[in-house]
C-alpha positions as CSV (number, residue, x, y, z in Angstrom):
1,M,110.5,106.6,48.7
2,N,113.4,107.9,46.6
3,L,117.0,107.9,47.8
4,P,117.4,111.7,48.5
5,N,114.4,111.5,50.8
6,I,115.8,108.5,52.6
7,R,119.1,110.3,53.1
8,E,117.4,113.4,54.4
9,L,115.4,111.4,57.0
10,Q,118.6,109.6,58.1
11,Q,120.4,112.9,58.5
12,L,117.5,114.4,60.5
13,D,117.3,111.2,62.6
14,A,121.1,111.4,63.4
15,A,120.8,115.1,64.3
16,Y,117.7,114.9,66.6
17,H,116.8,111.4,67.5
18,L,118.5,109.2,70.2
19,H,118.2,105.4,69.8
20,P,118.3,103.0,72.8
21,F,120.9,100.2,73.0
22,N,123.0,101.7,70.2
23,D,126.3,103.6,69.6
24,N,124.5,106.6,68.2
25,A,127.6,108.0,66.6
26,A,128.2,104.8,64.7
27,L,124.5,104.6,63.8
28,A,124.6,108.1,62.4
29,K,127.4,107.1,60.0
30,R,125.7,103.9,58.9
31,G,122.2,105.4,58.6
32,T,119.0,104.0,60.1
33,R,116.5,101.8,58.4
34,I,113.3,103.8,57.7
35,L,110.2,101.7,58.0
36,T,107.2,102.9,56.0
37,K,104.3,100.5,56.3
38,G,103.2,97.1,57.7
39,E,100.7,94.4,56.9
40,G,100.1,91.3,58.9
41,C,103.4,90.1,60.2
42,Y,105.5,92.0,57.6
43,V,106.9,95.5,57.4
44,W,108.4,97.4,54.5
45,D,111.4,99.8,54.6
46,A,111.8,102.9,52.5
47,E,113.9,101.0,49.9
48,G,111.0,98.6,49.3
49,N,112.3,95.6,51.2
50,K,109.7,93.3,52.7
51,L,110.7,92.1,56.1
52,L,109.3,89.5,58.5
53,D,108.8,91.4,61.8
54,A,109.4,88.6,64.3
55,F,109.7,91.2,67.0
56,A,106.1,92.3,66.5
57,G,107.2,96.0,66.8
58,L,108.8,95.2,70.1
59,W,106.1,92.7,71.3
60,C,103.6,95.5,70.9
61,V,101.9,94.6,67.7
62,N,101.0,90.9,68.3
63,V,97.7,91.4,66.5
64,G,99.5,92.3,63.3
65,Y,99.8,95.4,61.1
66,G,97.2,97.0,58.9
67,R,94.1,96.1,61.1
68,K,91.7,98.7,59.7
69,E,89.0,97.9,62.2
70,L,91.4,98.8,65.1
71,G,92.2,102.1,63.4
72,A,88.5,102.9,63.1
73,V,87.8,102.1,66.7
74,A,90.8,104.1,67.9
75,A,89.8,107.1,65.7
76,K,86.2,107.0,67.1
77,Q,87.5,106.9,70.7
78,M,90.0,109.7,70.0
79,E,87.2,111.9,68.8
80,A,85.1,111.2,71.8
81,L,87.7,111.2,74.6
82,A,91.4,110.7,73.7
83,Y,92.5,109.9,77.3
84,Y,91.6,110.2,80.9
85,N,93.4,108.9,84.0
86,S,92.2,106.5,86.7
87,F,93.2,108.7,89.6
88,F,90.9,110.8,91.6
89,M,88.0,108.3,91.6
90,C,87.6,108.4,87.8
91,T,87.3,105.9,85.0
92,T,85.9,105.6,81.5
93,E,83.5,103.1,79.8
94,P,86.2,101.5,77.6
95,T,88.4,101.1,80.7
96,V,85.7,99.3,82.6
97,R,84.6,97.1,79.7
98,L,88.2,96.1,78.9
99,A,88.9,95.2,82.5
100,A,85.8,93.0,82.6
101,K,86.7,91.3,79.4
102,L,90.3,90.6,80.6
103,A,88.9,89.1,83.8
104,E,86.6,86.8,81.7
105,L,89.5,85.6,79.6
106,S,92.1,85.2,82.4
107,P,92.6,81.9,84.3
108,G,92.1,81.3,88.0
109,D,91.3,84.2,90.2
110,L,93.0,86.8,88.0
111,N,90.0,89.0,88.1
112,H,91.3,92.6,88.3
113,A,93.1,94.6,85.6
114,F,95.5,97.5,86.4
115,F,96.3,99.7,83.4
116,T,99.5,101.7,83.6
117,N,101.5,104.1,81.4
118,S,105.0,102.9,82.5
119,G,107.0,100.1,84.1
120,S,107.8,102.4,87.1
121,E,104.1,103.0,87.8
122,A,103.4,99.3,87.6
123,N,106.3,98.3,89.8
124,D,105.6,101.0,92.4
125,T,102.0,99.7,92.7
126,I,102.9,96.0,92.9
127,L,105.5,96.6,95.6
128,R,102.9,98.4,97.7
129,M,100.3,95.7,97.1
130,V,102.8,93.0,98.2
131,R,103.5,95.0,101.3
132,H,99.8,95.3,102.1
133,F,99.3,91.6,101.3
134,W,101.8,90.5,103.9
135,A,100.2,92.8,106.5
136,V,96.8,91.1,105.9
137,Q,98.5,87.7,106.2
138,D,100.0,88.8,109.6
139,Q,103.5,88.3,108.2
140,P,104.8,91.9,108.6
141,R,108.6,91.2,108.7
142,K,110.2,90.6,105.4
143,N,113.9,90.4,104.5
144,I,114.7,91.2,100.8
145,V,118.1,89.9,99.5
146,I,119.3,92.4,96.9
147,G,122.4,92.6,94.7
148,R,124.6,95.3,93.3
149,H,122.8,98.2,91.6
150,K,119.5,97.3,93.4
151,R,119.6,100.2,95.9
152,A,116.4,101.6,94.4
153,I,114.4,98.7,95.9
154,A,115.7,99.6,99.4
155,D,114.9,103.3,98.9
156,H,111.4,102.7,97.5
157,F,109.3,103.2,100.6
158,D,111.3,106.2,101.9
159,Q,109.4,109.5,101.8
160,A,110.2,111.4,98.6
161,D,111.7,114.9,98.8
162,G,109.0,117.5,98.8
163,I,106.2,115.1,99.7
164,S,104.7,115.4,103.2
165,P,102.3,113.0,104.9
166,S,99.6,115.6,104.4
167,N,99.9,115.2,100.6
168,K,98.7,111.6,100.8
169,C,95.0,110.4,101.0
170,D,93.9,108.7,104.2
171,R,93.1,105.5,102.3
172,C,96.6,105.4,100.7
173,S,98.2,105.7,104.1
174,E,96.0,102.9,105.5
175,L,96.9,100.6,102.6
176,F,100.6,101.5,102.0
177,D,102.1,103.2,105.0
178,N,101.2,100.8,107.8
179,P,103.9,101.2,110.5
180,L,103.6,97.6,111.5
181,I,105.0,96.4,108.2
182,H,108.8,96.2,108.1
183,F,111.1,95.5,105.2
184,Y,114.7,94.6,105.8
185,Y,117.4,94.4,103.2
186,T,120.5,92.2,102.9
187,R,123.1,92.5,100.3
188,Q,124.3,89.5,98.3
189,S,127.6,91.0,97.2
190,V,128.3,88.3,94.6
191,P,125.5,86.5,92.7
192,K,126.3,82.9,93.8
193,G,123.0,81.2,93.4
194,L,119.7,80.8,95.4
195,G,121.3,78.8,98.2
196,D,123.8,81.6,98.8
197,A,121.0,84.2,98.8
198,V,119.1,82.2,101.4
199,M,122.3,82.1,103.5
200,Q,122.5,85.9,103.5
201,A,119.3,85.9,105.6
202,R,120.6,83.6,108.3
203,T,121.0,86.3,110.9
204,F,117.6,87.8,110.2
205,V,115.9,84.4,110.4
206,G,117.6,83.2,113.6
207,Q,115.8,80.0,114.9
208,D,112.5,80.7,113.2
209,H,110.9,78.8,110.3
210,F,110.8,81.1,107.3
211,V,109.4,81.6,103.8
212,V,111.4,82.0,100.6
213,A,109.4,83.6,97.8
214,L,111.1,84.4,94.4
215,G,109.8,87.7,93.1
216,D,110.1,86.7,89.4
217,C,107.2,84.2,89.6
218,V,103.5,85.2,89.8
219,I,101.3,82.3,90.9
220,V,97.5,82.1,90.4
221,G,95.0,79.3,90.9
222,P,91.4,78.5,91.4
223,E,91.7,78.0,95.1
224,R,90.4,81.0,97.2
225,S,92.9,80.4,100.1
226,S,96.4,81.6,99.2
227,L,99.1,79.2,98.2
228,M,101.3,80.6,101.0
229,N,98.7,79.8,103.6
230,R,98.4,76.3,102.4
231,L,102.1,75.9,102.4
232,L,102.5,77.1,105.9
233,Q,99.6,74.9,107.2
234,T,101.1,71.8,105.5
235,H,104.6,72.7,106.9
236,E,103.2,72.9,110.5
237,Q,101.0,69.8,110.2
238,H,103.9,67.6,109.1
239,S,106.6,69.2,111.2
240,A,108.6,69.4,108.1
241,A,112.1,70.6,107.6
242,A,111.2,72.0,104.2
243,T,107.9,72.4,102.3
244,I,108.0,73.2,98.6
245,A,105.3,74.4,96.2
246,T,105.1,72.5,92.9
247,Q,103.3,72.9,89.6
248,R,102.5,70.3,86.9
249,V,104.4,70.8,83.7
250,S,104.4,69.0,80.3
251,P,107.1,66.3,79.7
252,E,108.8,68.7,77.2
253,A,109.1,71.4,79.9
254,T,110.9,69.3,82.5
255,S,114.3,70.3,81.2
256,R,113.6,73.9,82.3
257,Y,112.8,73.2,86.0
258,G,113.9,71.3,89.1
259,I,111.7,68.2,89.1
260,V,110.7,66.5,92.4
261,D,111.0,62.8,93.0
262,P,108.0,62.1,95.3
263,E,107.4,59.1,97.5
264,G,103.9,57.7,96.7
265,S,101.4,58.9,94.2
266,A,101.9,62.3,92.5
267,D,98.1,62.9,92.8
268,E,98.1,63.5,96.6
269,T,97.9,67.0,98.0
270,A,101.1,66.7,100.0
271,L,103.9,64.4,99.1
272,K,107.1,63.4,100.9
273,L,110.1,64.0,98.6
274,R,113.1,61.8,98.0
275,D,115.0,64.1,95.8
276,I,114.9,67.0,93.4
277,V,116.4,66.5,89.9
278,E,117.7,69.6,88.3
279,K,116.4,70.1,84.7
280,P,116.1,66.5,83.6
281,G,114.9,65.6,80.1
282,P,111.5,63.9,79.6
283,D,113.1,60.4,79.7
284,K,114.8,61.0,83.0
285,A,112.3,63.1,84.9
286,P,111.0,61.3,88.0
287,S,107.6,63.1,87.8
288,N,105.9,66.0,86.1
289,L,106.0,68.2,89.3
290,A,108.3,71.2,89.0
291,V,109.6,73.3,91.9
292,C,107.5,76.5,91.9
293,A,109.3,79.5,93.5
294,R,107.7,79.2,97.0
295,Y,109.4,77.5,99.9
296,V,109.0,77.1,103.7
297,F,112.1,76.1,105.6
298,S,113.1,75.4,109.1
299,P,116.5,76.8,110.2
300,V,118.1,73.4,109.8
301,V,118.4,74.2,106.1
302,F,121.3,76.4,106.9
303,E,123.3,73.4,108.2
304,Y,122.7,71.7,104.9
305,L,123.7,74.8,102.9
306,D,126.9,75.0,105.0
307,R,127.8,71.5,103.7
308,T,126.7,72.1,100.1
309,A,129.7,72.5,97.9
310,P,129.4,75.2,95.2
311,S,128.5,73.8,91.7
312,Y,130.2,74.7,88.5
313,G,130.5,78.5,88.3
314,G,130.7,78.9,92.1
315,E,126.9,78.9,92.7
316,V,125.3,77.3,95.7
317,P,122.0,75.8,94.4
């Protein structure tokens, strides 16, 4: 592409196109890079520079550029049926076959695919599925600890303006609007670590044993009974003060997790713990069992948290 054409495109871009995560005024003065083609893991800009695209588009082109067979398949499908949604009891053959293939390739009991057009659609659905899951588990009361700028989570299940109950299907109400399910919200005003977040729920918990589940970790496995059910059963059987889920990790990965120091063999289903070592290297890890984002505690944990001094940075681990 010759230089005048590049300048024209940059001027049009500055006049009509907003870029995310940028000072658009400064970008307009500098001029954007115009990408023209890609092949494999490389892209070329309008000035002929060959660039290694380590971003893969933005993690969207992991299969590489220039895949002609994908272009042919996409063109064939676009001619037959460019798009149809999955609402209103509808689907398409490619949707069904892709879901089945993903289930075949996925580990454990990940046997359903949910195709979405946006993060908001995905997050809305998963929040409602979590709500329904806890109703089925007969654990209807949940306290969610939220931080600053997370008010949208607390507002999520409120009725939207202009939407009346009559607008919802009966099955949706049965699954998602169960009046027996109650979410409560507690603010952690300053992000001071997991221990501090747990402390924020002290009044809500009272003298009950309680579950802590970290929402940034999805757990799947071959067992049909849920991990949480097995945790609760083990906690009750052993009259434990704390019961913690663990996962096996490679020696190289121990420096990324809290690693438990168990009493007895690490091959048993339930182990009594001596200690948890925070992010040890492979040479200092007491086992290959890492803490796994699911906990059951008795209220005595609050007494220990009261006596726990904040670590460097003011966090209560």
